[in-house]
N, C-alpha and C positions, 0 to 999 in steps of 0.2 A: 331481448337481451335482460338477464338476471342480474342485478347489480349486487354485489356480496361485501358488506363493509368488514374491514379488515382492521383493528384495532392495535395499534405497535406502540409498546413502551420504548421512549427514543431517551436515552441515560447519557449527558452530556452535549445537549446539541446548544448549549450555551457557547460551548469553545468553539473554537475557528472550523475546524475540519467538519465536526459533527453540526454546525450552523451551516456553513457554506454549502458542503459538498453532499450532507446526508438527509439535512431537513429540505432545503430551499431546490437544490439541482437536483435532488432524486426523489423523495416522497412528496413535496409539492408539485414537482414538474409532473411527477405520473396524476395528480389529482388536475392537472393542467388541461391534460390530454384526454382528460373524460375517464380516468382509470388506468386498468391494463388489462386488456383483454386477453381471456385465456383461450379462444379458439373454439370453445364448447357451446356457447351461449353465454356463459359467465363473465363479469367486468367486475374485476376486484377495484376496489375503492378505500384506500389507506386511510387510515383515521389515526394522525398522532398523538400520542399522550406524551404531551413534554416532561421529563423528570430533570430535576437536578438539586442544587444544593441550595441557591437564590432565587427566593420566589417571585423577588420583583423582575427578574430576568427574565425568568418564563412568562411573566405576565405580558412583557412588554414585547417579547416572540409573538404570543396570542394575538395579541392586539394587532400587531404588524402585519400579520399575515391573514388575518380575519378567522382564526382559529378558534373553537369552543374553549371561553374562559374555563370551563369545569374540567377538561383537560391538561391539566397543569398539576404538578404534585412534588413535594420535597419528600414524601416517605415512599421508598423505593419499594419496603415490604407491604405497604398498602396496596400499592398499584400491581405487583406480583401475586397477591392473594385475589385480585380480579377477574373472575374467570370470564369475562368478556375480553381480556387481554390476550392475544394468542401468540403475539412474538414479542420477546426483548430483543432492543436493541442497545450495544454498547460502544459508546465515545469518549468514555472519560479516561483521566490519567490511567496510565498504566498500572500503579499500584493498586490502585482501587478495583480493577476489573475484573481479577479474577474471582475475588469473593461475591460479587454482585452476579456475576455467570452463573456459579454454583447455585445462589438460592432461585435464579431463575429455571435452572435445569430440574430442581427440587420440587419446583412448583406448576412441573408439567410445560413452560413454553418453549416455542421455537426459539432458537439461540442466531442472531447474527451479529457480528462483533467486529470491529476495529482490530487490527492487530498493533504490538502483539500480543497474544490471548492471555499471558501470563508472565512473569518476572523470571521464571526459570521453566528448563523442561519437566523437570515434575509434574509441577503444578499445570502447565498446556497439558501434558498428557493423561492428568486425572480429568480434567476437566472435557475431553474427547472421551474418556473410557465411561464417565457419570451420564454424558448425552446420550452414546451407542447401549447404556443400559437402559435409561429412559425412553428409549424408542424415540425420542423427538430429532425434526429435523434441525439442522446447524450448519453455518455456513461462517466463513472470514472473508472480510475485505480483501481483495487482490488488484486493485483498481489497475494497476499499471500495466497488466496484461490486456487493458480496454482501452489501451490509449492508440489513436489514429496511428502512430509513428510505428507502434509494435504491433499492433494488426496487419500493417501493410510487411515488416518484418516476417511475421510468422507465415505470411501469403509468400513469401519469395522463399522460405523454409519448406514450405509444403509442397512447392512447386519445383524443388530440386536445383534452385537457381546457383546455392553456393558451393555444390559437390560436396567434396569432404568439409566439416566445417575445422577449421585450424585453431582460430582463436576468437574470443570477445574481449576488447576495452571497453570498460565504462567510466564515464565522466559525470559525476553527480555535485549539485552543490550551489553556493553563493555567499555572500558576505552577509551575514545575519550582524547587525549593526550591536554594538556592547550596549547601548541602552542608555549612555551618558549625555553624548551630545546630539545623537539621532536615536528616535525610539526604536528597539527592537522588533523585528518581523517574526517572532518566535516567542512564547510564553517562557518566563525566566526557569519555570520546574525543567525545561529541557536541558539545563545545562545541571541539574544536581541528582547527582546518580540515586541520593539515599529516596527522591521521588520518583525513580522510574526513570530518568532520563539520560540522554548519552544518542552520539549517531549510530552507534553501533546496534544496539536495541530498536532504534526505531526506523533504521535504512537496510540490514542484514536480512531480516524478514523479506523484506520486498526483493533483494537480490536472490534468494533463495527461491520463489515461486518462478521469477523471471526466468533464470538459470532452468529450473527443473522442467519448467513447460515448455520453454522452448529449444533448448539446447541437451538438456539431459541432467540426471540427480549431481549434486554437488558430493563428489568422496572425499574430498579434504579441503581443509581451508589454512593458511597463514595468512594472519593481519598483525597490523599495528595501528592501534589506536592512542591517539593522543590529544589533549588537552592545549591548544592552540593559543586562546585567550584566558588566563587563568582568574580573571576577574570581569564582571559584568555587573550591570544596573536592572533592578526587577521593575514592576509593574509602579509601584512606590517610589522610584527613583532613587532607591537604596543601594548601594553598593555589595555583591554579595561575590563569595568564591566558587569559582566553577569547578564542581568535583566530577563531573561527567564528561567523557570525551565530546570534543566537536568534529573530529576528523577521523577517518579511519582509510586504511589502505590493505585491501584486500586481494590474495589470490587464491581462484579456486579451482582445482581439478574436476573435470566434471566425466560423467560415464562417456566413453567414447574417444576419449582421450583430448579432448577439446581443453584448451585452457583458459580461464577468465581472469581480468585483473580491473577491478573497480575502484576506483577511488571516491569518495565520499566526503565532503566538507561543507562546513559552514563558516569557516573560514580562508573561501577561496573567492578571488572576483572572476566575474564570467567573461572567458573570451571563445565562445562557441556560441552556434546559432540557437542552443535551447538548454534549459537548464538541465536536464537529463540527455546525453547521446551513448549511445553503443554503437561501437564499429565491431562489424563479424567479416573476418575474412576465411575464406574458403580457397580450396583449389581451382573452382570456375569463376569465382565474383567475390565480390565484396560490397558491404552495405554500411551506412551509416545512419542509424535511427532515432529520432528524439520525440519528444512529445508527440507532435503533429505530422512531422515530414520524413522521409526517408530518400535517400539519395545511393545510387548503386553505380559500379562500375566490372562492366563484365571483363572477364578472361580475354575475349577477342578485342576489345578496347581498351586495355591497361597499356599506358605509354611507359616508354623506357627510359627513366630518369636516370642522368649518369653524376656522379657525385662531383662536384667541381666547385670549391668554395671561392676562386678565383673572380668569378665571372656572375653577374646577378642572375638570376631565372628571368626568363624572357616569355614565360607563361604561367598560366594561374592553374594549381592542383586542382581547386574546387569546381574548376570549369570544365575540368574533364569528368565530372560526374552526373548522369542523370537523375533524374527527379521521378520517385515512382508515383503513378498516377492514385487519386483517392479511389475511383472506381468503386464508392460506396459512399452511402450518407452515414457519418460516422456520431452517434450521440455519446452524451457526457458517459465516462467509463465508470461511475459511482452508480449512476441510474441504471445503466445497462445491467450492473451485476447485482443490484436490487431486484430488476423486472425477473432476471432470472432465478433470483434466491425465490420469491413469490410465486413462481411456477413450479418450481421445485415442492415448496411447501403444499400447495392448494392445485397443483394439475401433476406432482408426482415426475415433473420435468428431471432429466439427468441433471445431477450438480455434483462437482466432487472439491470442490473450495472448501472442506469443512475444518472441524477444528483439529483432525490430523493433520492436515496441511498446516492449518496454523502453528500446530508444535513443532515442525520441521524449520520454521521460521525461527521459532526460539530456540530450539537447537542452534541453528548456524550462529545465532547471535552469541550464544553462550560460550561456544567454542569458540567464536572470534575472539572475546574478550580472553578467554585462556591462554589462545595462542597468543596473543600478545603480551599479557601477562608472562607468559614462560617461553617467549622468544622461538617457539619451535611450531612444527607445521603438525597439523592434528587432524586425524582419519574422522571423517560424519559418517557414523554407524546408519545403516537404516532402522526406521523405527517402526512400530505396530502397537496396536491396541493390545 
C-alpha cells in the first residue's frame, strides 16, 4: 500500500458543525480507520489545516486532537498560497463563504463546502461557473441523503414499494431556547438576517436536494416565513432583536405531480419520534422516515378507520406499521460524503453533488423568501451554467 497525504484547509472548524461533524466525525474518523483505501493500492491520509479567526481556539483544537501545531492559521490567503494544500473546505458563516471560495478557486484548490454556498443565486451560480472554468473538482455537503432513515426510504423508492407517489409531508425542528434563562443551542447569528441567518436559507437548501434526489425536481414553491420569537439573548447574555425567520411553512410541487409540504421551525416542541420525519404516501404503500428509522404500511395491510368522535379509539395507529430493517451498516453521513468526495478528487469516481447542485438549494431559499414576501406561489426555473 502507498500512503498519499492530502492536505486539506478546513475553514470554520471552531464552529459547532465544522468541528463536530466535519473535523471529528469525518476527517479524524478517516484517520482513525487508517486512511481511505482507493482500491488501487493507494491509501489517502487526510492532513487537516485548521483555519479560523481565533488562534487560541485553533491551538486548543490541535492540542486536543494531537494534530501538528504548525497546521493552524488565521491567514486564509497564506494557506491558499501554499501549493501543498490541495483541498479547501468551508464551514464558515454563510456571509463569509462566497468570497473565501472565490479565492480558493483562483488558487486552484479543489472545493468542498457546507451549504448554502452563497447568500444569493447569482453568487452561487458564479461560484459554479468559476469552478467549471478552473477545471477543479467541487462538492457541496448534502448530508441528509446519507441518513440511515433516508437511505432506507430510497431503498423503498428504488424497489417500487410506493407505486405512484402522491405526497410527501415533512416535519423538522425543535425548540431553540431564547438564551435568557437557558442557553441557546444555536449561535446567535442564525437569527440575524444581516449575518446570513434564518431557517429558510438554512433548511430550504436541504429540502431541495432531498426532494430532487428522492422524488423529483421542485417545480414551484409557496412559503410563509415568519419570526415567532422576536427577541433572543446572545453568547454574552445580551438581548438582541431577531431579524431573521425562525419558522417556515412550505408547499413544493414536484416533477411527476407529487406535492411536498414541509414545516421547518426552531420554535416548536417535539412530539414525534425524531427531529425530522418525512411521511411519503403512494398508491401502493406509505412510509415514515426519520434520521435513523423508517416504518412502512403496505396497501394490503392498510386498516379501514371510520370517523367516530363519540367513542375512543380501541387500537394504536402506530402499532399498525412495520419497521424497515437496517440490512446494512450505516456510517456517519458527513463522513460517507467526505469519502465519496475524496474518491472523486483522487480516483475520479463519479460525484454529482457539486456547486451547481448547491446553487439549486440557494435558488429555492431565495424563491421561498420571495414567495413569503409577495404572498404567492412561484415557479422554480431550471438552472444551468
